[in-house]
C-alpha positions in Angstrom: -12.6 -6.7 6.4 -11.4 -4.8 9.5 -13.7 -2.5 11.6 -12.6 -0.3 14.5 -13.6 2.8 16.4 -11.3 5.7 15.6 -11.8 9.3 16.9 -15.5 8.8 17.4 -16.0 7.2 13.9 -16.3 3.7 12.6 -13.3 3.0 10.4 -13.6 0.3 7.8 -10.7 -1.3 5.9 -11.6 -3.6 3.1 -9.1 -6.0 1.4 -6.3 -4.3 3.4 -6.4 -1.5 0.9 -9.7 0.6 0.9 -10.5 2.7 3.9 -13.5 4.9 4.8 -15.0 6.3 8.0 -18.6 6.9 9.0 -20.4 8.4 12.0 -21.7 5.4 14.1 -25.2 6.8 14.6 -25.5 7.7 10.9 -24.4 4.1 10.0 -27.0 2.7 12.5 -29.7 4.8 10.9 -28.7 3.7 7.4 -28.8 0.0 8.4 -32.2 0.6 10.1 -33.6 2.2 6.9 -32.4 -0.5 4.6 -33.5 -3.4 6.8 -36.9 -1.8 7.5 -37.5 -1.2 3.8 -36.7 -4.9 3.0 -38.8 -6.2 5.9 -41.6 -3.8 5.2 -41.8 -2.9 8.9 -39.8 -0.8 11.4 -36.8 -2.9 12.6 -34.8 -1.6 15.6 -31.1 -1.8 15.0 -28.5 -1.5 17.8 -24.8 -0.8 17.5 -22.4 -1.6 20.4 -18.8 -0.9 19.6 -18.5 -2.4 16.2 -21.2 -5.0 16.6 -24.5 -4.6 14.8 -27.6 -6.4 16.0 -31.2 -6.6 14.7 -34.2 -9.0 15.2 -33.9 -10.4 11.6 -32.3 -13.6 10.3 -28.5 -13.5 10.2 -28.4 -13.9 6.4 -30.6 -10.8 6.0 -28.4 -8.7 8.3 -25.2 -9.9 6.6 -26.6 -9.1 3.2 -27.7 -5.6 4.2 -24.3 -4.9 5.8 -22.4 -6.2 2.8 -24.4 -4.1 0.3 -24.2 -1.0 2.5 -20.5 -1.3 3.2 -19.7 -1.9 -0.5 -21.8 1.2 -1.4 -20.0 3.4 1.2 -16.6 2.1 0.0 -17.5 3.0 -3.5 -18.7 6.5 -2.5 -16.0 7.5 -0.1 -13.4 4.8 0.1 -9.8 5.8 -0.1 -6.5 4.0 -0.7 -5.0 3.3 2.7 -1.5 4.0 1.2 -2.1 7.1 -0.9 -5.1 8.7 0.7 -6.8 9.0 -2.7 -10.3 7.9 -3.7 -10.4 4.3 -5.1 -12.7 3.3 -7.9 -13.4 -0.5 -8.0 -13.8 -1.6 -11.6 -16.1 -4.6 -12.1 -18.0 -6.2 -14.9 -21.2 -4.3 -13.9 -19.4 -1.0 -14.4 -18.9 -1.9 -18.1 -15.6 0.0 -18.2 -13.2 -1.5 -20.8 -9.8 -2.6 -19.6 -7.9 -1.5 -22.6 -7.0 2.1 -23.4 -5.5 3.6 -20.2 -2.1 3.2 -18.6 -3.4 3.1 -15.0 -5.5 -0.1 -15.1 -6.3 -3.1 -17.2 -4.1 -4.6 -19.9 -1.5 -3.2 -22.3 -0.3 -4.9 -25.5 2.9 -3.3 -26.9 3.1 -5.6 -30.0 5.0 -8.5 -28.4 4.2 -11.7 -26.5 4.3 -9.8 -23.2 1.0 -8.6 -21.9 1.2 -6.0 -19.1 -1.4 -6.7 -16.4 -2.3 -3.8 -14.2 -4.8 -4.7 -11.4 -4.5 -1.5 -9.4 -2.8 1.9 -9.1 -1.3 3.5 -6.1 2.1 3.0 -4.4 3.4 2.8 -0.9 6.7 4.6 -1.8 7.4 8.2 -3.0 10.5 7.5 -5.1 12.3 10.8 -6.0 12.6 9.7 -9.6 9.1 8.2 -10.2 8.1 8.4 -13.8 4.4 8.7 -12.9 4.6 10.9 -9.7 3.2 8.1 -7.5 2.8 7.8 -3.7 1.1 9.8 -1.0 2.9 13.0 -2.0 1.8 13.0 -5.6 0.8 16.4 -7.0 -0.7 15.2 -10.2 -2.6 12.0 -9.4 -6.1 12.4 -7.9 -7.7 8.9 -8.0 -6.7 5.2 -7.8 -8.3 2.2 -9.5 -8.6 -1.4 -8.5 -9.9 -4.1 -10.9 -12.0 -7.0 -9.9 -10.0 -10.2 -10.4 -12.7 -12.1 -12.4 -13.2 -9.1 -14.6 -9.5 -8.8 -15.1 -9.2 -12.4 -16.2 -12.2 -12.1 -18.5 -10.4 -9.4 -20.4 -7.1 -11.2 -20.3 -8.9 -14.2 -22.0 -9.9 -11.9 -24.9 -6.4 -10.5 -25.4 -4.7 -13.9 -25.0 -7.0 -15.5 -27.5 -5.9 -12.9 -30.1 -2.2 -13.0 -29.2 -1.8 -16.7 -29.2 0.4 -19.2 -27.3 3.7 -18.6 -25.4 2.7 -15.4 -23.6 4.3 -13.7 -20.6 1.9 -12.1 -18.3 3.8 -9.3 -16.5 2.1 -7.7 -13.5 3.2 -4.1 -13.2 1.5 -0.7 -13.1 1.4 2.9 -11.9 2.0 1.7 -8.3 2.9 -1.4 -6.4 1.3 -4.6 -7.7 1.9 -6.6 -4.4 -0.7 -4.3 -2.7 -3.4 -5.9 -4.8 -5.4 -8.1 -2.3 -6.3 -10.8 -4.9 -2.7 -11.2 -6.2 -2.2 -14.9 -5.5 -5.5 -15.8 -7.1 -4.7 -13.7 -10.2 -1.2 -15.2 -10.4 -2.7 -18.7 -10.3 -5.3 -17.9 -12.9 -2.6 -16.4 -15.2 -0.3 -19.4 -14.8 -3.0 -21.9 -15.5 -4.1 -20.0 -18.6 -3.4 -22.2 -21.7 -1.8 -19.3 -23.6 0.6 -18.3 -20.8 4.1 -19.7 -20.2 5.6 -17.1 -17.9 4.1 -15.0 -15.0 6.4 -12.2 -13.7 5.9 -9.2 -11.5 7.5 -5.8 -10.9 7.8 -4.9 -7.2 9.6 -2.7 -4.7 9.3 -5.8 -2.3 8.4 -3.7 0.7 4.9 -5.4 1.2 6.4 -8.9 0.6 7.0 -11.3 3.4 8.4 -14.9 3.2 4.9 -16.2 3.6 3.5 -14.1 0.7 6.5 -15.0 -1.5 5.8 -18.7 -0.8 2.1 -18.2 -1.6 2.9 -16.4 -4.9 5.5 -19.1 -5.9 3.0 -21.8 -5.1 0.5 -20.0 -7.3 2.9 -20.1 -10.2 5.0 -16.9 -10.3 8.2 -17.4 -12.3 10.1 -14.1 -11.8 10.2 -11.2 -9.4 11.7 -8.0 -10.8 12.7 -6.1 -7.7 13.7 -2.4 -7.5 16.8 -2.0 -5.3 18.6 1.3 -5.8 21.2 1.3 -3.0 22.3 -1.1 -0.3 23.2 1.9 1.9 20.2 2.5 4.3 20.4 6.3 4.2 20.7 6.6 0.5 18.0 3.9 -0.1 15.6 5.8 2.1 16.4 9.0 0.2 15.7 7.4 -3.2 12.5 5.8 -1.9 11.3 9.1 -0.5 10.3 7.4 2.7 12.0 7.7 6.1 10.6 4.2 7.0 12.0 2.4 3.9 13.9 -0.6 5.2 16.4 -1.8 2.6 17.5 -4.7 5.0 13.9 -6.1 4.7 14.1 -5.8 1.0 17.5 -7.6 0.9 16.1 -10.4 3.0 13.1 -10.9 0.7 15.3 -10.9 -2.4 17.8 -13.3 -0.9 14.9 -15.6 0.2 13.5 -15.7 -3.3 16.8 -16.4 -4.9 18.0 -19.0 -2.4 14.9 -20.7 -1.0 12.3 -20.8 -3.8 12.1 -22.0 -7.4 11.3 -18.6 -8.6 13.9 -16.3 -10.2 14.7 -12.8 -9.2 15.9 -9.9 -11.3 17.4 -7.0 -9.4 16.4 -3.7 -11.1 18.2 -0.6 -9.8 17.7 2.8 -11.4 20.8 4.9 -12.1 20.9 8.5 -11.0 24.2 9.6 -12.5 26.5 11.1 -10.0 24.4 9.8 -7.0 24.3 6.0 -6.9 27.0 5.0 -9.4 29.1 3.1 -6.8 25.9 1.7 -5.3 25.0 0.0 -8.5 28.4 -1.6 -8.7 27.8 -2.9 -5.2 24.3 -4.1 -6.2 25.8 -6.0 -9.1 28.1 -7.9 -6.9 25.4 -8.6 -4.3 22.9 -9.9 -7.0 25.6 -12.3 -8.4 26.6 -13.5 -4.9 23.0 -14.4 -3.8 22.2 -16.3 -6.9 19.9 -14.0 -8.7 19.4 -14.9 -12.4 18.7 -18.6 -12.3 16.9 -18.5 -15.6 17.0 -14.9 -16.7 19.6 -12.2 -16.4 20.3 -11.3 -12.7 20.1 -7.5 -13.2 18.0 -5.1 -15.1 19.7 -1.7 -14.6 17.5 1.2 -15.7 18.4 4.7 -16.9 16.6 7.7 -15.5 14.3 9.2 -18.1 12.3 12.4 -17.8 8.6 12.2 -18.2 6.0 15.0 -18.4 4.2 14.1 -15.2 7.2 12.4 -13.5 9.6 13.5 -10.9 13.1 14.8 -11.4 15.6 14.9 -8.5 16.8 18.5 -8.0 20.4 17.4 -7.8 20.3 15.7 -11.2 22.4 17.8 -13.6 21.4 16.1 -16.9 19.5 13.1 -18.3 21.9 10.6 -19.9 21.2 9.7 -23.5 20.5 6.0 -24.0 23.6 5.5 -26.2 25.8 6.8 -23.4 23.9 4.7 -20.9 24.6 1.5 -22.8 28.2 2.4 -23.1 28.3 2.7 -19.3 26.7 -0.7 -18.9 29.3 -2.3 -21.2 32.0 -0.7 -19.0 30.3 -2.2 -15.9 30.3 -5.6 -17.7 34.0 -5.4 -18.1 34.6 -4.1 -14.7 32.4 -6.6 -12.7 32.6 -9.5 -15.2 28.8 -9.9 -14.7 26.9 -10.3 -18.0 24.6 -9.4 -19.6 23.9 -6.0 -18.3 22.9 -4.7 -21.7 19.7 -6.5 -22.0 18.0 -7.6 -25.2 14.5 -9.0 -25.9 15.9 -12.4 -26.6 17.2 -12.6 -23.0 13.6 -12.9 -21.9 12.1 -14.7 -24.8 10.3 -11.6 -25.9 9.3 -11.6 -29.6 7.1 -9.5 -31.9 3.5 -10.3 -32.1 0.6 -8.8 -34.0 -0.9 -6.0 -32.0 -4.5 -5.8 -31.0 -6.6 -3.9 -33.6 -7.4 -0.3 -33.0 -11.1 0.7 -33.3 -10.1 4.2 -34.0 -6.8 6.1 -34.8 -5.2 9.4 -34.1 -7.1 12.1 -35.8 -10.4 10.3 -35.8 -13.4 12.1 -34.3 -15.6 9.6 -32.3 -18.6 9.7 -30.1 -18.0 8.5 -26.5 -19.6 8.4 -23.1 -18.0 9.7 -19.9 -17.8 6.8 -17.5 -15.5 8.0 -14.6 -13.2 10.6 -13.2 -9.6 10.2 -14.4 -6.3 9.4 -12.8 -4.7 12.8 -13.4 -6.2 15.9 -11.9 -8.7 17.4 -14.2 -8.9 14.3 -16.4 -12.1 12.4 -17.3 -12.3 9.0 -18.9 -14.7 8.1 -21.7 -15.8 4.8 -23.2 -16.1 3.9 -26.9 -15.9 0.7 -28.9 -14.5 -1.5 -26.1 -11.8 1.0 -25.3 -11.4 3.9 -22.7 -10.1 7.3 -23.7 -8.5 9.8 -21.4 -9.6 13.4 -21.8 -7.3 15.8 -20.0 -8.4 19.1 -18.5 -12.1 18.3 -18.8 -13.3 17.6 -15.3 -14.7 21.1 -14.8 -17.1 20.9 -17.8 -17.9 17.1 -17.9 -19.9 14.8 -15.8 -20.2 11.0 -15.7 -23.0 10.0 -18.2 -22.3 12.9 -20.6 -22.1 12.0 -24.3 -19.3 13.8 -26.1 -17.5 14.1 -29.4 -13.7 13.4 -29.0 -10.8 13.8 -31.4 -8.2 11.1 -30.8 -4.8 12.6 -30.2 -2.9 9.5 -29.2 -3.4 5.8 -30.2 -0.1 4.1 -29.6 -0.3 0.6 -28.2 -4.1 1.0 -27.9 -3.6 3.7 -25.2 -5.9 6.5 -26.1 -6.0 10.3 -25.3 -8.4 12.7 -26.8 -9.7 16.3 -26.8 -13.3 17.6 -26.9 -14.5 18.9 -30.2 
């Protein structure tokens, strides 16, 4: 935790991610009130700079400060990267980790389990499918999951799915911002049902030291987004003037050449904009030794999503059939293969999906447990699942019990409407 004086306020930063500010005198009064209540006497508390002092045992003062700071973070903490409120999901919240795309676990009927420990991104990519980053117009809240609680739920899913799993860390945001990432990677790698641990990242928060820590913890593959090697174009696609593609290149090259982990370079194609850049990226990825165990590249096609971003200059969305034809042309042109990827390239195989406690069309009883990710959305809990209820925040409050008609149930991701 970091504490500093800023514009007359105390600014707290927890885990390098959650920030909040409080008036120093108000904070001193809160500490005084809590300690005096615990000690059953009036206890004078002083605050000099960022140092709190009180005539009580150190463990009492530390306990009070820890509880108070945690409460304030929960009430007013914001994501240091997005500026949005952050909800910290722990076992005591009782919020299930299956049912939403923004946090928890997703099972899409294969041996790959998507692990999403947090939402929120440091970039503002112009093509982002979930409208992430500080400039988002549709996202109103971020989530972070306690690592022990995350692994408790992973145990449940893994027990059902069986041996030979790949745990893939991804999300609606940047997974390497998660402060407990090395611990979770190690826990996943040591899990008896897991063979592979991989991560999707833009690599901006990565350093050589963090890469080494993650590799030592057991990460097997980094899937890194690199859309152009040209600094100006790379900044434009990332939506950030401070995006440093040279840093990203150094990190990718370090992973490929100095560690046991593999790296897959994953550019996104915006037709007519970065066509030549992708050809250059293919040559660079092959040159640096990407693809030690898996394919070196995972080129992605731009697809349009309801709440995503579409670059203004993009004339049309390329159908997947045409996209694959273009990839085959690139294979012939660059002699780098495979660029058309198949599940077998990654050992991905079909597995029985987790059971659904309810299905599309069912009307269920649920309890509202927190505000949602999208503006106007609330999230409900029912039968060890969460259900997103769009456009309901003006009429619902946490704790309300409601009847919901399920309108989506694919992959145990649930959306519903009030009835």
